[in-house]
SEZAMI-279477 format. One record per residue (C-alpha): x, y, z; residue in one letter. Coordinates in steps of 0.1 Angstrom, whole numbers, plus 5000, padded with zeros to 4 digits. Example, Ala and Ser with C-alpha at 12.3 -4.5 7.8 and 13.67 -1.06 7.14 Angstrom:
residues 2
<node east="5123" north="4955" up="5078" r="a"/>
<node east="5137" north="4989" up="5071" r="s"/>
***
This chain:
residues 134
<node east="5852" north="3780" up="9835" r="m"/>
<node east="5857" north="3749" up="9818" r="n"/>
<node east="5884" north="3733" up="9797" r="t"/>
<node east="5879" north="3703" up="9776" r="r"/>
<node east="5845" north="3697" up="9795" r="g"/>
<node east="5858" north="3694" up="9833" r="g"/>
<node east="5862" north="3721" up="9852" r="s"/>
<node east="5896" north="3739" up="9863" r="l"/>
<node east="5903" north="3725" up="9886" r="a"/>
<node east="5899" north="3691" up="9874" r="q"/>
<node east="5925" north="3701" up="9850" r="a"/>
<node east="5944" north="3709" up="9881" r="e"/>
<node east="5945" north="3683" up="9899" r="a"/>
<node east="5951" north="3661" up="9870" r="r"/>
<node east="5987" north="3680" up="9862" r="v"/>
<node east="5990" north="3677" up="9898" r="a"/>
<node east="5991" north="3637" up="9896" r="r"/>
<node east="6010" north="3638" up="9863" r="e"/>
<node east="6041" north="3665" up="9880" r="r"/>
<node east="6040" north="3638" up="9908" r="a"/>
<node east="6045" north="3603" up="9883" r="l"/>
<node east="6070" north="3622" up="9865" r="l"/>
<node east="6092" north="3628" up="9895" r="d"/>
<node east="6081" north="3594" up="9915" r="a"/>
<node east="6096" north="3582" up="9877" r="q"/>
<node east="6127" north="3604" up="9873" r="f"/>
<node east="6136" north="3593" up="9911" r="d"/>
<node east="6130" north="3559" up="9899" r="a"/>
<node east="6155" north="3564" up="9871" r="w"/>
<node east="6177" north="3583" up="9895" r="r"/>
<node east="6181" north="3551" up="9920" r="g"/>
<node east="6185" north="3525" up="9884" r="h"/>
<node east="6214" north="3546" up="9873" r="v"/>
<node east="6233" north="3549" up="9908" r="r"/>
<node east="6224" north="3514" up="9917" r="n"/>
<node east="6244" north="3504" up="9884" r="e"/>
<node east="6272" north="3529" up="9888" r="l"/>
<node east="6277" north="3511" up="9924" r="a"/>
<node east="6277" north="3474" up="9906" r="s"/>
<node east="6306" north="3464" up="9900" r="p"/>
<node east="6305" north="3470" up="9864" r="r"/>
<node east="6300" north="3502" up="9868" r="g"/>
<node east="6331" north="3507" up="9888" r="l"/>
<node east="6349" north="3486" up="9877" r="g"/>
<node east="6339" north="3508" up="9841" r="a"/>
<node east="6349" north="3533" up="9857" r="a"/>
<node east="6386" north="3525" up="9875" r="l"/>
<node east="6391" north="3518" up="9834" r="m"/>
<node east="6381" north="3550" up="9826" r="m"/>
<node east="6408" north="3563" up="9852" r="g"/>
<node east="6432" north="3548" up="9837" r="f"/>
<node east="6433" north="3555" up="9805" r="v"/>
<node east="6421" north="3583" up="9806" r="v"/>
<node east="6456" north="3591" up="9830" r="g"/>
<node east="6475" north="3572" up="9810" r="n"/>
<node east="6462" north="3598" up="9782" r="v"/>
<node east="6466" north="3629" up="9804" r="l"/>
<node east="6500" north="3619" up="9820" r="r"/>
<node east="6530" north="3644" up="9810" r="r"/>
<node east="6557" north="3626" up="9796" r="r"/>
<node east="6595" north="3651" up="9792" r="p"/>
<node east="6594" north="3661" up="9761" r="r"/>
<node east="6630" north="3656" up="9740" r="r"/>
<node east="6646" north="3678" up="9728" r="h"/>
<node east="6651" north="3667" up="9692" r="e"/>
<node east="6623" north="3676" up="9666" r="a"/>
<node east="6606" north="3641" up="9664" r="a"/>
<node east="6578" north="3634" up="9635" r="a"/>
<node east="6546" north="3632" up="9650" r="p"/>
<node east="6538" north="3595" up="9657" r="v"/>
<node east="6506" north="3591" up="9643" r="r"/>
<node east="6486" north="3561" up="9666" r="k"/>
<node east="6465" north="3536" up="9646" r="g"/>
<node east="6441" north="3514" up="9666" r="f"/>
<node east="6461" north="3487" up="9674" r="l"/>
<node east="6484" north="3510" up="9692" r="a"/>
<node east="6455" north="3526" up="9710" r="v"/>
<node east="6437" north="3484" up="9713" r="a"/>
<node east="6477" north="3478" up="9727" r="t"/>
<node east="6474" north="3507" up="9752" r="g"/>
<node east="6440" north="3496" up="9762" r="l"/>
<node east="6454" north="3461" up="9769" r="a"/>
<node east="6482" north="3473" up="9790" r="l"/>
<node east="6464" north="3494" up="9806" r="s"/>
<node east="6442" north="3464" up="9819" r="a"/>
<node east="6463" north="3442" up="9827" r="l"/>
<node east="6486" north="3469" up="9850" r="r"/>
<node east="6450" north="3474" up="9867" r="w"/>
<node east="6446" north="3429" up="9869" r="r"/>
<node east="6481" north="3420" up="9875" r="y"/>
<node east="6501" north="3448" up="9885" r="g"/>
<node east="6525" north="3445" up="9857" r="n"/>
<node east="6516" north="3432" up="9822" r="p"/>
<node east="6545" north="3407" up="9827" r="w"/>
<node east="6529" north="3392" up="9859" r="a"/>
<node east="6501" north="3381" up="9831" r="a"/>
<node east="6523" north="3356" up="9812" r="v"/>
<node east="6520" north="3328" up="9832" r="p"/>
<node east="6485" north="3331" up="9831" r="h"/>
<node east="6481" north="3333" up="9801" r="v"/>
<node east="6506" north="3302" up="9791" r="v"/>
<node east="6486" north="3282" up="9816" r="g"/>
<node east="6455" north="3293" up="9800" r="w"/>
<node east="6469" north="3285" up="9767" r="v"/>
<node east="6480" north="3248" up="9779" r="q"/>
<node east="6447" north="3240" up="9794" r="q"/>
<node east="6428" north="3249" up="9752" r="q"/>
<node east="6454" north="3226" up="9737" r="g"/>
<node east="6449" north="3199" up="9762" r="a"/>
<node east="6414" north="3197" up="9751" r="g"/>
<node east="6424" north="3185" up="9717" r="r"/>
<node east="6432" north="3153" up="9705" r="t"/>
<node east="6458" north="3143" up="9689" r="a"/>
<node east="6456" north="3129" up="9646" r="p"/>
<node east="6457" north="3096" up="9640" r="s"/>
<node east="6483" north="3082" up="9620" r="s"/>
<node east="6473" north="3082" up="9587" r="a"/>
<node east="6464" north="3121" up="9590" r="a"/>
<node east="6497" north="3126" up="9599" r="a"/>
<node east="6515" north="3108" up="9571" r="a"/>
<node east="6491" north="3120" up="9546" r="q"/>
<node east="6503" north="3138" up="9520" r="s"/>
<node east="6489" north="3172" up="9493" r="y"/>
<node east="6497" north="3170" up="9458" r="p"/>
<node east="6520" north="3210" up="9465" r="w"/>
<node east="6543" north="3188" up="9491" r="q"/>
<node east="6561" north="3163" up="9462" r="g"/>
<node east="6570" north="3127" up="9470" r="s"/>
<node east="6597" north="3136" up="9498" r="r"/>
<node east="6573" north="3149" up="9517" r="a"/>
<node east="6566" north="3118" up="9545" r="i"/>
<node east="6601" north="3103" up="9537" r="a"/>
<node east="6612" north="3138" up="9560" r="k"/>
<node east="6593" north="3131" up="9586" r="r"/>
***
């Protein structure tokens, strides 16, 4: 029996090769996914998602009085994510303040002070007494 110019045995051999190739590709893909998830970036992302889901699902005591429904916008969600990241990194968001202040001071240290000519410059909307106030 022929199948498109070849024998049935050749077709079965071709299907077997394609299956073996597909199995090898799947094994390579699974190994790649496992390596990506086990990398520091993957573990960090999984940890952050755990904190986010934990904060969302954490049970809070119900208030007895009926309160107006709170609408959470993008800013509230972003703030929650940022605070979760600070808790994860420093244990307490307030513990990050010295690090942030140090970073801001480093960024400001690279800037040069304005020259005296630029500092004395007056703009039309400032009036004639703008320089005298300095």
